[in-house]
SEVO-88696 format. One line per 8 residues: number of its first residue (from 1); their letters; for each residue y, x negated, z of N, C-alpha, C, O. Coordinates in steps of 0.2 Angstrom, whole numbers, m for minus. Example, Ala and Ser with C-alpha at 12.3 -4.5 7.8 and 13.67 -1.06 7.14 Angstrom:
2
1	as	m28 m66 39 m22 m62 39 m16 m66 39 m17 m71 42  m11 m64 35 m5 m68 36 0 m64 39 6 m67 40
// end
This chain:
117
1	msyiekrk	m158 1257 10 m156 1252 10 m148 1253 8 m145 1257 3  m145 1249 12 m136 1251 12 m136 1247 7 m139 1243 5  m127 1249 3 m125 1244 m3 m119 1242 2 m117 1244 7  m118 1235 m1 m113 1232 3 m107 1229 m4 m108 1226 m10  m101 1232 m2 m96 1232 m8 m94 1225 m8 m92 1221 m3  m93 1223 m14 m90 1215 m14 m85 1215 m17 m82 1209 m18  m82 1221 m19 m75 1220 m24 m70 1219 m17 m71 1222 m12  m66 1214 m19 m60 1214 m13 m53 1219 m17 m48 1220 m14
9	klryssln	m53 1219 m22 m48 1225 m24 m51 1231 m25 m57 1232 m27  m46 1237 m23 m47 1245 m26 m47 1246 m33 m43 1242 m37  m51 1249 m35 m52 1250 m44 m50 1257 m43 m52 1261 m38  m45 1259 m49 m42 1265 m52 m47 1269 m57 m49 1265 m61  m48 1273 m58 m52 1277 m63 m44 1277 m68 m39 1279 m66  m45 1274 m76 m40 1273 m81 m43 1272 m87 m46 1268 m88  m41 1277 m92 m43 1275 m98 m38 1271 m102 m33 1273 m103  m40 1265 m104 m34 1262 m108 m38 1260 m113 m44 1259 m111
17	llyfvcyd	m35 1260 m121 m37 1257 m126 m35 1249 m125 m30 1246 m123  m42 1245 m130 m39 1238 m127 m44 1235 m133 m50 1238 m135  m40 1228 m136 m43 1224 m140 m46 1219 m137 m43 1218 m132  m50 1215 m139 m54 1209 m135 m58 1203 m140 m62 1205 m145  m58 1199 m139 m60 1193 m144 m65 1190 m138 m64 1191 m132  m70 1187 m140 m76 1184 m134 m77 1177 m135 m81 1176 m140  m76 1172 m132 m77 1165 m134 m83 1162 m129 m84 1163 m123  m87 1158 m133 m93 1156 m128 m90 1149 m123 m84 1149 m120
25	knnnkitq	m96 1145 m121 m94 1141 m115 m90 1135 m120 m89 1130 m116  m89 1134 m126 m86 1131 m130 m78 1132 m132 m74 1128 m134  m79 1137 m132 m74 1140 m132 m73 1141 m143 m68 1141 m147  m79 1142 m144 m79 1144 m151 m80 1152 m151 m82 1155 m146  m76 1155 m158 m75 1163 m156 m83 1167 m156 m87 1164 m159  m85 1173 m154 m91 1175 m154 m90 1180 m157 m92 1181 m163  m86 1184 m155 m85 1191 m158 m79 1195 m156 m76 1193 m152  m77 1201 m158 m71 1204 m157 m71 1212 m159 m75 1216 m162
33	gmgrtlnv	m68 1213 m156 m68 1222 m155 m64 1226 m151 m61 1224 m146  m66 1234 m153 m59 1238 m149 m65 1241 m143 m71 1241 m144  m61 1243 m136 m65 1246 m133 m59 1249 m126 m52 1249 m126  m62 1252 m122 m58 1256 m117 m59 1254 m110 m65 1253 m108  m55 1253 m106 m57 1254 m101 m59 1258 m95 m54 1263 m95  m62 1259 m89 m64 1265 m88 m62 1263 m81 m63 1268 m78  m61 1259 m77 m58 1258 m73 m54 1251 m71 m57 1246 m74  m48 1251 m67 m45 1245 m68 m43 1244 m60 m43 1248 m56
41	seggille	m42 1236 m58 m40 1235 m51 m35 1229 m54 m34 1227 m60  m31 1227 m49 m28 1218 m50 m35 1214 m50 m34 1208 m52  m40 1214 m49 m43 1207 m50 m46 1208 m57 m47 1203 m60  m48 1216 m59 m53 1215 m64 m52 1222 m68 m47 1226 m68  m59 1222 m73 m57 1230 m75 m66 1231 m77 m70 1226 m79  m67 1238 m76 m73 1239 m80 m73 1243 m89 m70 1248 m90  m75 1240 m93 m73 1241 m99 m79 1244 m103 m84 1243 m101  m78 1248 m107 m85 1251 m112 m81 1248 m119 m75 1247 m120
49	thvpldkd	m89 1247 m122 m88 1245 m129 m94 1247 m134 m98 1251 m132  m95 1246 m140 m98 1247 m143 m103 1240 m146 m108 1239 m150  m99 1235 m144 m102 1230 m146 m105 1225 m139 m101 1225 m134  m111 1223 m139 m115 1219 m133 m112 1212 m132 m111 1209 m137  m110 1211 m127 m108 1206 m124 m112 1201 m119 m115 1203 m115  m112 1196 m119 m115 1192 m112 m113 1190 m106 m107 1187 m107  m115 1189 m102 m113 1188 m96 m110 1180 m95 m114 1176 m96  m105 1180 m93 m103 1173 m93 m97 1172 m100 m93 1166 m100
57	mtvsltma	m97 1178 m106 m92 1173 m110 m85 1175 m107 m84 1181 m104  m81 1171 m109 m73 1171 m108 m71 1178 m114 m74 1178 m119  m65 1182 m110 m64 1187 m115 m55 1186 m115 m52 1185 m110  m55 1187 m121 m45 1187 m120 m44 1195 m125 m47 1197 m130  m41 1200 m120 m39 1205 m121 m33 1207 m123 m28 1203 m121  m31 1213 m127 m25 1214 m126 m25 1222 m125 m26 1225 m129  m22 1226 m118 m23 1231 m116 m16 1235 m115 m11 1234 m114  m20 1242 m118 m11 1245 m118 m12 1248 m111 m17 1252 m109
65	leddlmdf	m6 1248 m107 m5 1249 m102 3 1252 m99 8 1249 m97  1 1261 m101 5 1266 m100 9 1265 m108 7 1268 m113  15 1261 m108 20 1260 m113 18 1253 m116 20 1252 m122  15 1248 m113 17 1242 m114 10 1240 m115 5 1242 m112  9 1233 m121 3 1229 m120 3 1223 m117 9 1220 m117  m3 1221 m113 m3 1216 m110 m9 1212 m112 m14 1215 m113  m9 1206 m113 m13 1200 m114 m15 1199 m107 m11 1198 m102  m21 1199 m106 m27 1196 m101 m32 1192 m103 m33 1192 m109
73	kgkvthlk	m35 1188 m99 m41 1183 m100 m46 1184 m94 m45 1186 m88  m53 1184 m97 m57 1187 m90 m64 1184 m91 m66 1182 m97  m66 1184 m87 m75 1182 m88 m79 1188 m87 m77 1192 m83  m84 1190 m89 m88 1195 m91 m94 1194 m82 m97 1189 m81  m94 1198 m79 m97 1197 m72 m104 1201 m73 m109 1197 m71  m106 1208 m76 m110 1211 m75 m110 1215 m82 m105 1214 m86  m116 1219 m84 m115 1224 m89 m122 1227 m89 m127 1225 m87  m120 1232 m93 m126 1239 m94 m126 1242 m101 m121 1243 m105
81	kcgggkfe	m132 1243 m101 m131 1246 m109 m133 1254 m106 m137 1255 m102  m127 1258 m110 m128 1266 m110 m130 1268 m116 m131 1264 m121  m130 1274 m116 m133 1279 m121 m128 1280 m126 m122 1280 m124  m129 1282 m134 m125 1281 m139 m122 1275 m139 m116 1274 m139  m126 1270 m139 m124 1265 m141 m117 1260 m138 m113 1257 m141  m117 1262 m133 m112 1260 m128 m113 1256 m125 m119 1255 m125  m109 1251 m121 m111 1246 m117 m106 1247 m110 m100 1249 m112  m106 1245 m104 m100 1244 m101 m103 1236 m97 m108 1233 m96
89	fgmefvem	m95 1235 m97 m96 1226 m93 m91 1224 m90 m85 1224 m93  m92 1223 m83 m87 1223 m79 m85 1214 m80 m89 1210 m82  m77 1214 m79 m75 1208 m80 m70 1208 m76 m66 1213 m75  m69 1201 m73 m66 1196 m69 m59 1193 m72 m59 1188 m76  m55 1195 m70 m47 1192 m72 m46 1185 m71 m47 1183 m65  m45 1179 m75 m44 1173 m73 m37 1169 m76 m34 1172 m81  m36 1166 m75 m29 1161 m76 m22 1167 m77 m19 1167 m82  m22 1171 m73 m15 1176 m73 m9 1173 m71 m9 1171 m65
97	dekrrlyl	m4 1174 m74 1 1173 m72 6 1178 m66 5 1184 m66  11 1175 m63 14 1180 m59 17 1187 m61 17 1192 m58  19 1186 m68 21 1192 m71 16 1198 m72 17 1203 m71  11 1196 m75 4 1201 m77 2 1204 m70 2 1210 m69  2 1198 m63 1 1201 m59 6 1207 m55 4 1212 m51  11 1205 m56 16 1209 m53 16 1216 m57 15 1222 m55  16 1215 m64 14 1222 m68 9 1227 m67 10 1233 m68  3 1223 m66 m3 1225 m63 m4 1230 m57 m6 1236 m58
105	kqymiire	m2 1227 m53 2 1228 m46 5 1234 m46 3 1239 m43  10 1233 m51 15 1241 m51 10 1247 m54 10 1252 m51  5 1245 m59 1 1250 m62 m3 1252 m57 m5 1258 m58  m5 1249 m52 m10 1251 m46 m8 1255 m44 m12 1259 m43  0 1256 m41 3 1258 m37 4 1265 m41 4 1271 m37  5 1266 m47 6 1273 m53 m1 1277 m51 m1 1282 m49  m6 1272 m52 m13 1275 m52 m15 1280 m47 m17 1286 m48  m13 1275 m39 m15 1277 m34 m11 1282 m33 m15 1287 m30
113	deeel	m4 1284 m34 m1 1291 m33 m2 1295 m37 0 1301 m36  m6 1293 m42 m8 1299 m48 m14 1303 m44 m14 1309 m44  m19 1298 m42 m26 1301 m37 m25 1306 m31 m28 1311 m28  m19 1303 m30 m17 1306 m22 m16 1315 m23 m18 1320 m20  m12 1315 m31 m10 1323 m33 m16 1326 m34 m17 1332 m35
// end
């Protein structure tokens, strides 16, 4: 069976600390916690937490990229339970303004250059 890549943006390995707050469909705060990214793209991230999240939750997060803290909003698209009480979540960015989009694009260029070394 062949695998079909659904992603529209390239992802780069990147470990970044983050703080997140999750909301349900009625915008009620459900949970919050700390985590880290495993990879980042212009369209979303793969994050690792010790807190289980539900698919389709809205997530507000503050992520450390280089020396800056950036706020993002996204939706959980997929999840996986891992060993050691950890969970991995794919998150698609939503409602991203141009400033964040440009900053993330520049960050991706830096990551791409580092992976080529």
